[in-house]
C-alpha positions in Angstrom: -6.8 26.0 -14.1 -6.3 27.3 -10.5 -2.8 27.5 -8.9 -3.9 24.9 -6.3 -5.0 22.5 -9.1 -1.8 23.0 -11.0 0.3 22.4 -7.9 -1.6 19.2 -7.1 -1.2 18.0 -10.6 2.5 18.5 -10.5 2.8 16.7 -7.1 0.8 13.7 -8.5 3.0 13.6 -11.7 6.1 13.8 -9.6 4.9 11.0 -7.4 4.1 8.9 -10.4 7.5 9.5 -11.9 9.1 8.7 -8.6 7.2 5.5 -8.4 8.1 4.5 -11.9 11.7 5.2 -11.2 11.5 2.9 -8.2 9.8 0.1 -10.2 12.4 0.4 -13.0 15.3 0.5 -10.5 13.8 -2.5 -8.7 13.4 -4.4 -11.9 17.0 -3.6 -13.0 18.3 -4.7 -9.6 16.3 -7.9 -10.0 17.8 -8.6 -13.5 21.3 -7.8 -12.2 20.7 -10.2 -9.3 19.5 -13.0 -11.6 22.4 -12.4 -13.9 25.0 -12.4 -11.2 25.2 -16.2 -10.9 24.4 -17.0 -14.5 21.7 -19.3 -15.7 23.9 -22.3 -14.8 25.8 -22.7 -11.5 28.8 -25.1 -11.6 29.9 -26.4 -8.2 33.4 -27.9 -8.3 35.0 -29.9 -5.5 38.6 -28.8 -5.0 41.9 -27.8 -6.5 44.3 -30.2 -4.8 43.3 -33.8 -5.4 43.6 -33.6 -9.2 44.5 -30.8 -11.6 41.6 -31.8 -13.8 38.9 -29.6 -12.2 40.9 -26.4 -12.9 42.8 -27.3 -16.0 40.5 -29.6 -17.8 36.8 -29.5 -16.7 36.5 -25.8 -16.1 37.8 -24.6 -19.5 35.8 -27.3 -21.3 32.6 -26.3 -19.6 33.2 -22.6 -20.2 33.8 -23.3 -23.9 30.6 -25.4 -24.1 28.5 -22.8 -22.5 30.0 -20.0 -24.5 29.3 -21.9 -27.7 25.7 -22.3 -26.6 25.3 -18.7 -25.5 24.5 -19.8 -21.9 25.7 -17.8 -18.9 27.4 -19.7 -16.1 29.3 -19.1 -12.9 31.9 -21.4 -11.4 32.6 -22.1 -7.8 35.3 -24.3 -6.1 34.7 -25.6 -2.6 38.3 -26.5 -1.8 37.2 -29.8 -0.3 34.8 -28.1 2.2 31.2 -29.5 2.1 29.9 -26.5 4.1 31.6 -24.1 1.7 30.0 -25.9 -1.2 26.6 -25.6 0.5 27.1 -21.9 1.0 28.2 -21.6 -2.7 25.0 -23.4 -3.8 22.9 -21.1 -1.7 24.6 -18.1 -3.2 23.9 -19.5 -6.7 20.2 -20.0 -5.9 20.0 -16.5 -4.4 21.6 -15.1 -7.6 18.9 -16.7 -9.7 20.6 -19.8 -11.1 18.2 -22.0 -13.0 20.3 -25.2 -13.1 23.0 -26.6 -10.8 25.8 -28.8 -12.0 27.4 -30.4 -9.0 30.6 -32.4 -8.4 29.7 -33.8 -4.9 32.1 -33.8 -2.0 29.9 -36.2 0.0 26.5 -37.6 -0.6 25.0 -36.1 2.5 25.7 -32.5 1.8 25.3 -32.9 -2.0 21.9 -34.5 -1.7 20.8 -31.7 0.6 22.0 -29.1 -1.9 20.0 -30.9 -4.7 16.8 -31.1 -2.6 17.1 -27.4 -1.5 17.5 -26.4 -5.2 14.6 -28.6 -6.3 12.3 -27.1 -3.7 13.1 -23.7 -5.4 12.3 -25.2 -8.8 15.9 -25.5 -9.8 17.0 -28.9 -11.2 20.5 -30.4 -10.7 22.9 -32.4 -12.7 25.3 -35.0 -11.1 28.6 -34.2 -12.8 31.3 -37.0 -12.8 30.2 -38.2 -9.3 26.8 -39.6 -8.6 25.0 -38.2 -5.5 23.5 -41.3 -3.7 20.1 -40.3 -2.4 20.1 -37.2 -4.4 17.4 -35.9 -6.8 19.4 -34.9 -9.8 17.7 -35.1 -13.2 20.7 -36.8 -14.8 24.1 -38.2 -14.0 26.7 -37.2 -16.6 29.9 -39.1 -16.1 32.4 -41.7 -17.4 32.0 -45.4 -16.8 33.6 -45.7 -13.4 33.8 -49.5 -13.2 35.3 -49.6 -16.7 38.0 -47.1 -15.4 38.8 -49.6 -12.7 38.9 -52.6 -15.1 41.4 -50.7 -17.2 43.5 -50.0 -14.1 43.4 -53.7 -13.1 44.4 -54.8 -16.5 47.2 -52.2 -16.5 48.6 -53.7 -13.3 48.5 -57.2 -14.7 50.1 -56.1 -18.0 52.8 -54.4 -16.1 53.6 -57.5 -14.0 53.7 -59.6 -17.2 56.0 -57.1 -18.9 58.4 -57.1 -15.9 58.4 -60.9 -15.8 56.8 -60.9 -12.3 53.4 -62.3 -13.1 54.4 -66.0 -12.6 56.3 -65.2 -9.3 53.2 -64.6 -7.1 53.8 -60.9 -6.8 52.3 -58.8 -4.0 49.8 -56.2 -5.2 48.8 -53.3 -3.0 45.7 -51.1 -3.5 45.5 -47.4 -2.9 41.8 -46.4 -3.3 40.3 -43.0 -3.6 38.4 -41.1 -1.0 35.8 -43.2 0.9 33.2 -40.4 0.7 33.3 -40.5 -3.1 31.1 -43.1 -4.7 33.4 -43.1 -7.7 36.2 -44.5 -5.6 34.1 -47.6 -5.0 33.3 -47.9 -8.7 37.0 -47.8 -9.6 37.8 -50.3 -6.8 35.0 -52.6 -8.0 36.6 -52.4 -11.5 40.2 -53.3 -10.6 39.0 -55.8 -8.0 37.0 -57.6 -10.7 40.4 -58.2 -12.4 42.6 -58.8 -9.4 40.4 -60.8 -7.0 40.2 -63.9 -9.1 44.0 -63.8 -9.4 44.3 -63.4 -5.6 41.9 -66.4 -5.2 43.8 -68.7 -7.5 47.2 -67.8 -6.0 48.6 -66.1 -9.1 48.8 -62.8 -7.1 49.2 -62.2 -3.4 46.9 -59.5 -2.0 48.9 -56.8 -0.2 47.7 -53.8 1.9 44.5 -52.3 0.7 43.4 -48.8 1.9 41.3 -45.8 1.0 43.0 -42.4 0.9 41.0 -39.8 2.8 39.8 -37.0 0.5 42.0 -38.3 -2.3 44.8 -36.3 -0.5 48.1 -37.0 -2.2 50.2 -36.3 1.0 48.1 -38.7 3.0 48.6 -41.2 0.1 52.3 -40.9 0.5 52.1 -41.5 4.2 49.8 -44.5 3.8 52.1 -46.1 1.1 55.2 -45.4 3.2 53.5 -47.3 6.0 52.6 -50.1 3.6 56.3 -50.4 2.6 57.3 -50.6 6.3 54.7 -53.2 7.0 55.7 -55.5 4.2 59.5 -54.9 4.4 59.3 -53.1 1.0 57.8 -56.3 -0.5 55.2 -54.6 -2.7 55.5 -55.6 -6.4 52.7 -53.6 -7.9 50.1 -51.0 -6.9 46.6 -50.3 -8.1 46.5 -46.6 -7.6 43.2 -44.8 -8.1 44.5 -41.7 -9.8 47.7 -40.0 -11.0 48.0 -37.9 -7.9 48.0 -41.0 -5.7 50.4 -42.7 -8.1 52.8 -39.8 -7.9 52.9 -40.3 -4.1 53.8 -43.9 -4.7 56.6 -42.9 -7.1 57.9 -40.3 -4.6 58.1 -43.0 -1.8 59.8 -45.5 -4.1 62.4 -43.0 -5.1 62.9 -41.9 -1.4 63.6 -45.6 -0.5 65.9 -46.1 -3.5 63.5 -48.7 -4.9 63.0 -49.5 -8.5 59.8 -48.8 -10.5 56.9 -51.2 -10.1 53.7 -51.7 -12.1 51.5 -48.8 -11.2 48.1 -47.6 -12.4 46.7 -44.1 -12.5 43.9 -42.0 -13.8 43.2 -38.5 -15.2 46.0 -38.5 -17.8 47.8 -35.6 -16.0 51.0 -34.3 -17.5 52.9 -35.6 -14.5 51.3 -39.0 -14.8 52.2 -39.1 -18.5 55.8 -38.1 -17.7 56.1 -41.0 -15.3 54.7 -43.3 -17.9 57.2 -42.3 -20.6 60.1 -42.5 -18.1 59.1 -45.9 -16.8 57.8 -45.0 -13.3 54.1 -45.5 -14.0 52.5 -48.2 -16.2 49.4 -46.5 -17.4 46.7 -43.9 -16.8 43.1 -43.7 -17.7 42.2 -40.8 -20.0 38.7 -39.4 -19.5 38.2 -36.8 -22.2 36.5 -34.1 -20.2 35.7 -32.2 -23.4 33.1 -34.9 -24.1 31.8 -34.8 -20.6 31.5 -31.0 -20.6 29.6 -31.0 -23.8 27.2 -33.7 -22.4 26.7 -31.7 -19.2 26.2 -28.5 -21.1 23.6 -30.2 -23.4 21.8 -31.5 -20.3 21.8 -28.1 -18.7 20.4 -26.5 -21.9 17.7 -29.2 -22.1 16.7 -28.4 -18.5 16.6 -24.7 -19.2 14.5 -25.2 -22.3 12.3 -28.0 -20.9 13.3 -30.4 -23.7 14.1 -34.1 -23.4 17.4 -35.1 -21.9 19.9 -37.1 -24.0 20.8 -40.2 -22.1 22.6 -43.5 -22.7 20.3 -45.3 -20.3 19.8 -45.3 -16.5 22.0 -46.3 -13.5 20.9 -47.4 -10.0 20.6 -44.8 -7.3 19.5 -46.6 -4.2 16.1 -48.1 -5.1 15.6 -45.7 -8.0 16.9 -45.5 -11.6 18.7 -42.3 -12.5 18.9 -41.2 -16.1 22.5 -41.1 -17.2 24.9 -40.2 -20.0 27.9 -42.5 -19.5 31.1 -42.1 -21.5 33.7 -44.9 -22.1 37.3 -44.2 -20.8 40.5 -44.8 -22.6 43.7 -46.5 -21.3 47.0 -44.8 -22.1 50.4 -46.6 -22.0 53.8 -45.7 -23.2 53.0 -47.2 -26.6 49.9 -45.1 -27.2 50.0 -42.0 -25.0 50.7 -39.7 -27.9 47.0 -39.8 -28.9 46.2 -37.5 -26.1 48.1 -34.5 -27.5 47.4 -35.4 -31.1 43.7 -35.0 -30.2 44.4 -31.5 -28.9 43.5 -32.4 -25.3 46.9 -31.2 -24.1 50.1 -29.9 -25.7 53.0 -32.2 -26.3 55.2 -29.6 -24.6 53.1 -30.1 -21.4 54.7 -33.5 -21.1 57.9 -33.4 -23.2 59.9 -30.8 -21.2 62.8 -30.6 -18.9 64.3 -34.0 -17.9 61.4 -35.8 -19.7 62.0 -34.3 -23.1 64.5 -37.1 -23.9 61.8 -39.7 -23.6 59.8 -38.1 -26.4 62.4 -38.4 -29.2 
């Protein structure tokens, strides 16, 4: 072999090795990029309107995915639709294969789902349905049933207080108007309350949506309701515990007594107000069940297997496959089931000045 041939052979081998290094490096980078976002991307709405997203849903989803051996990444948009869109794009860029989305509004949420689908990535509507979206399934609780329980809670509270036969004034503090769930909840409690308004048993008081489910705005709105009615509000259908807490704060600030008051999400504060007499009831939505259902849906989409559903729900002119879970009403006489189930700790509620109500 000549020196020239040997030198050429070395150069060719070196080039080949260099090319293989580049290919391996590129492949490794591609794997790392795909793994960066996890197989499932979870888009959560905010941290302020309810503690559930951080304290209930996220841990339950993480546990469900860990149990299934599925990688997932979590993002929170802090009530900013543009931020949620950017987070979704980041997920898609990182190689996510399924999106689980809690929508902030139908416009931005449906755009996210359509962008994902164009890239071959299916979506799951989690807790909130995306009207006009293209999700493969809607995993949630029965929103109208939540509202029915709230309406019945208000009526039960009025009867317990001896107010039901005195034509009491009932105000309504609804959730955010960009959230389809807020309309489901309202439809539920209105189905209980409207017939009673119509026959004169109850008097319809102020009725307003709370922008973005913002608790501070809820406090301002309810304070204005009190001024408008001369403090003549005898009960409130409040869409969740955060809004209910704003009602309690205003009542206390005006040195007014507790009134029948609904809630939702079974937060420790809501439960504390229930056992201390400031809130009538809350609606418990066991997010452990919802998280398992959503995780099962995501795994089915990853594997290409049939989705488990309880039926379909309308989405515009279309029917969307859905897995719908029944909610549970909690009152002072049955609230202990939530900690006995392991959902929260008894000490989360029975502490400080509220401990005496747990004896």
